[in-house]
N, C-alpha and C positions, 0 to 999 in steps of 0.2 A: 690433761685436755679435762675439759668441761663439758658434763654431758645432762641432758635433760632424760629422765624416764617418766612417761605417761601411763598409768593404768585407769580402771574406774570401779567400782565398787559393786558391777553386778556380778555375784558370786566371786569366792575368794579366790580361785585358780588364779586370775589375771593378775590379782597383786601380789599374789605367792612369788611367781615366774619375775614379774618386776622387781620385786623386793630381792630376789636370788642376783641378778644380775647388777643389781644396787649394789648389792654387798661386795660382791667379787671386784667391782671397779674400785670402791672404795678401797678395797684392800690391795688393790694396785697404784692405789695413791691417786687417784683421779678426783674432780670434783663433780659431783653430781647432788643435781637437785631433783625428789620426787614428786610428782604433782598428778592431782585428779585436774582435767582441765575444767572442769564445772566446777571447781572453788575459782575459776577465774572470776565468775557471775557474782556467788556470794560464795559465804564460808559454811552453807546449808546446802547447797544446790547438791553436791556431790552426793552428801549422805541422802538427798530425797530419790536420787535417781538410784541409788544401789537398795534403798528402803522399797520403793515401789516395784522393782524386781524381784527382790526378796519375797515382798508378800505374793508376788504373782504366782512364782513358783511352789511356796509353801502351800497356797490355798487353791491355786488352780493350775496344776502341770500339764493338763489336758489344752488348757487354752493357751497357756504358753507355745505349747507343742504345734496348735494350729498356727500361731504366729509366725513361729520360725518357720513351717514349711512355706507359709505364703510368702515369707522372707524369700525362700528359694526360688519359688516362681517369679517374683518379683526381680531378683538379682539376672534374671536371666533376659532380662529386655533390656535391650540396648540404649539405656536412657538410665541416668543416674536416679538412684531412689530416692525417697520420702526421707530414710536416716541420713544423707548424704546433706540434704537441705535444711534438716531439723537442726544439725548441727553448726549452721552458718553464723549464727550470733555467738557463740563460744569461739568460732575460728577467726571473728574479728577481735575480741579480745585477746585471743591466742597472739596475732601478729604483733600487737603491741608489747607484750610479752616478751617473745623472743628478738624483736628488736632492741630491746634493754636491755637483756641477760646476755647474746652472745655466743651460744653454745657451739659445742664445734661438733657434736651428734645427738641425735634426737632417737629413742626408742620407744617404741611402743607396745605394749602386752593386749592389747584391747582393740577393737575396731572403732571405735567412737573417733578416741584424737587419732587415729589413722585417716579416717574420714577428714577432721577439720585439716591435717597437712594436707591432702587432696586438694582440697579446695583453696586453700593458700597457693599450691604450686601453681593452681590453676588460673590463678590472679596474678602469676609472676613474683610470688614474693622470692626472695633469696633466703634459701634454706641450707643447711647442714646437710651431711649425708643422713638419711630416713633408714630407720630399721624397726619391722614390726616381727614381733614373736607371736606363732601361733601358738595356742593352750588347749588344742585339740587334735584328736586324727582324721581330719576331714578338714575341705577349705568350707570354712562357714559362709553362711549368706551375707553376700557386699563385700568381702574381702576382695574381689575381681575388680571392683571399682573404686579401690585404692591405688595410689599410686604414689607407693616407697620404693626405697631404693634397693631395698633386701628385704627379704622375707624368709626367716628361720621356721624351718618346717619340721615335723616331728623324726622324717627319715628319709630314705631312698626310695619308698616303696609309696610315700605321699607325694612325690612328684607329680603323677598323673593329676590326682584330683585337682592340684594347682593349676596345673598348664592348662586342663581341662577347660578351664574358668577363664584364659585366656592371658594368665601370669604368665612371663617368659620365665623359661628355661633358668636364664641367665641370672635372673634375682632371685634363684632359690637357692636357699642354704640346708640342708637336711643336716643338721646338727643334732636336732631332738631336741625337744622343752627342757629347758633349763629349771632343775632345780635345786634348793638352797643345800648349801655345803652340810646342814647337819644330818642329813638324809644319806651321805654318801657311805658311812663306815655301818656295817651291819650291827659288829658288836657292842653290846651294851653290858656294864658292869653293875654288881652287886650294889654296890652304892648310889650309882646312877637310876636304878630299880627304886630303891629305897625311898631316894627323893623325889619320886613322883608318887609315892603311894602304894609300891606294888611289891609284893613277895617273891623274891628268887625263888621259892621251893613250889613255884604255882608257875602252869602254864597260862597263858592270858590271850584272850580271845578280843579282838577291839573292833567294835562297828560305830562307821563314824556314816554320817548323812550330809558332811559335806559342810559348807559355813552356813548353808540356808536351813540346815536339819531335816532335809527332805529325804525318803526311802523308804515310808512305812515302818520308822525307827521303833512305835510301839510295838508291831507285831514281831519285827525283829527281834527286839528284847525279850518278849513273852515268848517265842522260839528258843532263843537262846538260852534262858534261864532255865526253861526246862530240861533243854539238851544237858547245860552241865549240873544239873542235880543227879539225873539218871545216872551220867559220866562219873562225877564225884562217889556216889551210893556204889559203884560196881566196882571203884579204886577201894573203897573202906572192904568192901567182900574178898577185896583180893583176886576179883575175875577180869580186871585191866589191871598190868603191871606199869604205872605211869604218875607221875605227879597229878596233881589234881587241879583243876580247871578254874580259871577266874572272866569273869567276863567285863569288858571296859565300854559304856556307852558315851556316845560325845554327841549331844545336842546342839551343836555351833551354835548360831544366834537365835535360835528358837527357843525363845523362852516359855511359850507354851507347854511344848513337849517338855523340856527339860521340868517344870512344874508338877508336869502329869506324871513323867515317869520317876521324878523323886519321891514322888506322895506313896509310891504303890510299894509292897513288900518285896524287893528282889535278893532274896537271901544270897546269890552267888554274882551278884551286877555290882560294878561300881558306876554313878550317873554322872556325868560330867557335864557343864557348858562349855563352851568354845575354852580352848586351850592353847598357851605358846609354847607348849612343851607336845606338840605332835611326833616331831623326829624322835623324841625319846619312846613315846607312846609305841608306836609304830614298830621300833627297831626291836620292844620290848615283848612284841607279839608272837605268839606263833602261826596265827590267821587274820586276817584284816578282811571285815566285810563291809562294803563301801557301795555307793551309788556310783558311775561310771564317770567322774569328771575327770577331762584330759589330766591335768595336773596332780590331783588327787593319784588317782592312777599309775601315774609316772613314776611320785615319789615311794608309792607300796613296791614297785620294781626296783627302784635304784637303791631301795632298803633293802630288797632280798627279802620277802614276806611273801608267803602264798597270799593268794586274793580271789575273793569272792564276788562276783558283783549281781547287783539288785538294783530292782526298781529305777533304772534309767528317765531322767526327766526327758521327754518328747523331743527331738532334735539332735544337735551333734553327739549328747549323749549315746544316743540311741546307735550311732555309726562307732562311737568308742568300744562300746562294749562288744559288738562285733568283731572289732581288729582285734582286741585282747582275748577274746574266746577264739576265733577261729587260730592264732596264733599260739594257744595253749598257755597263754600269761595269766589265764584268769578263768574261773568257772562261772558261768551264767546261770542266777538261780532266777528263774521266771516266777514259780510257785512256792513262796517263803514259807507257807505253813506245810506245805507237802515236802519238798525238797531242799530246804537250807541244812537240818540235821543232817541228811547222808553227804551234803557236799563238805560239812566241817567233819565227819568221822572219814571220808576221804583223803582230806589234807592234812590231817594228822598221821597219818601212814607217810614215811619215810620217803617210799618210792614215789609217791605221787608228789610229795612236797619238793623234792630233789628234780623231777621232771618238769615242774613247774619253774622252778629258781634256773635252770637250764635254758629253759624258753624267753624269760625277763632278762636274763643276761646277756644271751645271744641278740635279741631286739632291741632291747635299751641302750641308748648311749647314755651312762651314767656320768659320762664327763660332758655333756652338751653345754652346761654355763659356762667352763672354760675356754671350749672351743668358740663360742660364739663371742666371748670378752676378747679373744685373741683376734679375731677378726674385725671386729668395730674399732680395736685400736688401729690396726692395720690399714682400715679403710679412713679413718679421722686422722690420723698421723701423717698420711700420706695420700691425699684425697687425690679423685681423680681429675 
C-alpha cells in the first residue's frame, strides 16, 4: 500500500510520532512518503513555521500559553477558526499533490495538515481513509473542527475529552501514543553505553528540555550539578553505598542555551546539543528530568525510566503533567530550586522507582505503534 504521513516541526513530538509510524509501515513493506505540507509552498516554509514556533516557546512561553487558551475559547465557537482558513492556500496545493500521487491512506500527527484535509473534504475532494494521531493527553484546540476518518488517542480515559468536543465515539481509537521502536526495550548493554560516552560504572540522570530546549534548563543544570557533587562526596566517604552519579543535559535546538551551559564549568555534567541517540540516553538513565511533552513523556514510560516533570509550557503540557502526576507516572516539581533535589533522592530509592514503573506499565500502551499500524492496514486494504 502507498501511504502519506504528514507532520510539522512545531515541537519535536509531532515528527517523532510520525516517524515512528513511518518506520513501522516501511518495515511491513509499504511505500511511505513523509511530508511537511508547508513544503508544498516552498522548501523553506516548513522550516520557517517551525522556527517561529520554537522562538515563541523559547522566549515567550507565557505568550504561547495565552494564545493556546485563546484557541481553547475560539474552538468552542460553532464556526471554523482562523487556523482553518489560514491553511487554505496550502490545502489548494495539497489537492494537486494528492491527485498526482494517488495514496491509499493519509496519516497526520499535527493539527495543521488535519485542517487542510478537512478543507479538501468540505470541497468534495475524493480522499483515501484519513487518520489523525494525537500526541498529547488532552484534546487540543481546533481538533474538533477537523474531519478525519479516525483519531488515535492516548487511551480509554481520553475518550471523554474528545467526545465532549463533538468528535464521534466511533472515530476514536484509544491505542495510545506511538513511539519509535528503539524505546521499546529497557536494557542497554555496556558496549552501547560506551558508544554514547557513558560509563557503565556510574548511574546517570538525564535532563532534557524537548526539541526547543525549554524548561529552565540552566537552573536545572545548576541544581543537578550541586546534587551530584554532594551525592558523590558521600559515596567517596562511605556514607552512601552506591555507584556515583553523572548528569546529562540535552539542549535540543536551543543553540544559545547550549553555548551558555557548555561554557560553564560543570564537573559532573555532560552538556549535549540535540541528539539522534535519545533512546539510548533514556534507557541508560536512572531518572529523566523533562518538561511534560506528550511524546517525550510517553517515550520515558515506554523505556521504563522514572520521570520528573518540570516547567510545562502553558497549554497542553499543563494537562499532560496533571495526567502523569495523578496516575503516579511522574513527579511534578513546581519549584526547581527548592524541590528538585528531594525528588531525585526519592526516585533513587528502589521502592519509589518500582512503584512509578508499575504505574507507567499499567497505563501506557507500549505497543501503540503496532496496534495503530495494524488498524491502518485493515482500513486501507479493505476500505468501507
